[in-house]
C-alpha positions in Angstrom: 0.2 0.3 -0.1 1.5 3.4 -1.0 1.2 6.2 1.5 1.5 9.6 0.7 2.4 11.9 3.4 1.0 15.8 3.5 4.0 18.7 2.8 2.9 19.7 6.4 4.8 16.4 8.1 8.2 17.8 6.7 8.4 21.6 8.4 10.5 24.1 6.0 11.5 25.7 9.1 14.6 23.5 9.5 16.5 25.2 6.7 19.7 26.3 8.1 20.9 22.5 7.4 20.5 22.6 4.4 23.1 24.3 2.2 21.9 27.2 -0.4 22.7 26.5 -3.7 25.2 29.7 -3.2 26.9 28.0 -0.3 27.0 24.2 -2.2 29.0 26.1 -4.7 31.1 27.4 -2.4 31.9 24.6 -0.2 32.7 22.7 -3.6 34.7 24.9 -5.0 36.7 25.6 -1.9 37.2 21.8 -1.1 38.1 20.9 -4.4 41.8 21.6 -4.1 41.6 20.2 -0.5 40.7 16.7 -1.8 43.0 16.8 -5.1 45.9 17.6 -1.9 44.8 14.6 0.2 44.3 12.4 -3.0 48.1 13.4 -4.3 49.4 12.8 -0.2 48.1 9.2 -0.5 49.5 8.4 -4.0 52.7 10.4 -3.1 52.9 8.7 0.0 52.5 5.5 -1.8 54.9 6.1 -4.7 57.4 6.7 -1.8 57.2 3.7 -0.3 57.5 1.9 -4.0 60.4 4.1 -4.5 62.2 2.9 -1.4 61.5 -0.5 -2.0 62.9 -0.5 -5.7 65.7 1.2 -4.6 66.3 -1.1 -2.0 66.0 -4.2 -4.0 68.0 -2.5 -6.8 71.2 -2.2 -4.3 70.7 -5.7 -3.6 70.7 -6.8 -7.3 73.7 -4.0 -7.8 75.5 -6.7 -5.4 74.5 -9.6 -7.3 75.4 -8.1 -10.5 79.0 -7.1 -9.0 80.0 -10.8 -8.4 78.4 -11.7 -11.8 81.2 -9.7 -13.3 84.0 -10.6 -10.9 84.0 -6.4 -9.8 85.3 -5.9 -6.2 84.7 -2.2 -6.3 80.8 -3.0 -7.0 80.5 -5.7 -4.5 82.4 -3.2 -1.9 80.1 -0.3 -2.8 77.0 -1.7 -2.0 77.9 -2.4 1.7 78.4 0.0 4.5 81.3 1.1 6.3 81.5 -1.8 9.1 79.2 -3.8 7.3 79.2 -7.5 8.6 78.8 -10.7 6.3 78.1 -14.1 7.7 77.0 -17.3 6.8 75.5 -20.3 9.0 77.1 -23.4 7.4 77.9 -26.8 8.8 81.3 -28.0 9.4 82.5 -31.6 8.9 81.4 -32.9 12.0 77.9 -31.6 11.3 77.5 -28.9 13.7 76.1 -25.6 12.8 79.0 -22.8 12.8 78.3 -19.4 11.6 81.4 -17.8 9.9 82.5 -14.2 9.6 84.3 -12.6 6.3 85.1 -9.0 6.4 83.4 -7.6 3.1 87.1 -6.6 1.4 88.5 -10.6 2.0 84.7 -11.4 0.4 85.1 -8.7 -2.9 89.1 -9.3 -3.0 87.7 -13.5 -3.1 85.0 -12.4 -5.9 87.4 -10.2 -7.8 89.8 -13.5 -8.6 86.9 -15.5 -10.3 86.3 -14.9 -14.1 83.4 -13.6 -15.1 80.0 -15.1 -14.9 81.2 -17.6 -12.7 79.7 -16.9 -9.2 75.8 -16.4 -10.3 73.8 -16.2 -7.7 70.1 -16.2 -8.7 67.6 -14.4 -6.4 64.0 -14.2 -5.6 62.5 -11.2 -3.6 60.8 -12.9 -0.4 59.7 -9.8 2.2 60.9 -6.7 2.6 60.1 -4.6 5.5 60.6 -1.1 6.1 60.7 1.9 8.6 62.4 5.0 7.7 65.8 4.6 7.4 66.1 0.8 7.9 64.9 -2.5 6.3 64.9 -5.8 6.4 64.6 -8.1 3.4 64.5 -11.9 3.2 66.1 -13.3 -0.4 65.8 -17.0 -1.2 68.8 -17.8 -3.8 70.3 -20.5 -6.0 74.0 -20.1 -6.4 75.9 -21.4 -9.5 79.3 -21.6 -9.9 81.0 -21.9 -13.4 77.4 -22.7 -14.6 77.1 -25.6 -12.1 74.3 -25.7 -9.3 76.6 -25.2 -5.9 74.2 -24.5 -3.2 70.8 -22.2 -2.1 69.5 -20.8 0.9 68.4 -17.5 2.2 70.1 -13.9 2.5 68.9 -11.8 4.8 69.9 -8.3 4.6 69.7 -5.6 7.0 69.6 -2.4 4.9 70.2 1.2 5.7 69.5 4.3 4.4 72.4 6.9 3.7 72.6 10.0 2.1 74.3 8.5 -1.0 71.1 5.6 -1.0 70.8 2.1 0.5 73.6 0.2 1.4 73.7 -3.3 3.4 74.7 -3.2 6.7 74.5 -7.3 7.5 74.2 -10.2 5.5 73.9 -13.1 6.9 73.3 -16.5 4.7 72.4 -20.0 5.2 74.2 -22.6 2.7 72.8 -25.9 1.6 72.5 -28.2 -1.2 69.2 -29.7 -0.7 65.6 -28.7 0.3 66.1 -25.3 -2.3 63.0 -23.3 -2.6 61.9 -24.2 -6.2 61.4 -20.4 -6.7 64.8 -19.6 -6.3 65.4 -21.4 -9.3 64.0 -19.3 -11.5 
């Protein structure tokens, strides 16, 4: 059943709650730049975060490109001063050990290899970012002179310096089996 309410049911005395057409246009004109600014700010923040993630990944990728080219200066340039490089390995008795190597020694060792000998193929896993600090989990497979050598995970602690993102700490695992298939690509 259709009910029709008389006009008296909606008193006209409450006009102050409605915007007049003139006020409505005024608010639209004033609010348009504010809304536009908010939209740009949210897009800019999202792009800034994406740009930071891309810059972090680019530093890590530069490290592996430098390794592939046996470029010691390129390797060293990816690390912050005082950076640490460690590997979790298993000794001959089967005990887990943590081996520490200075970045300069690592870069020098890689530089003695022929180009394309040290081929670490990575897949970016999780990346956590808080201001000037980032943590990146990177599964990998390592090929030496074209032959599979080992696999594992690289765990990077990155710091943003005035000249860009640098590796402050890198620790990796190494094994020959139970490799993540994603790292093979």
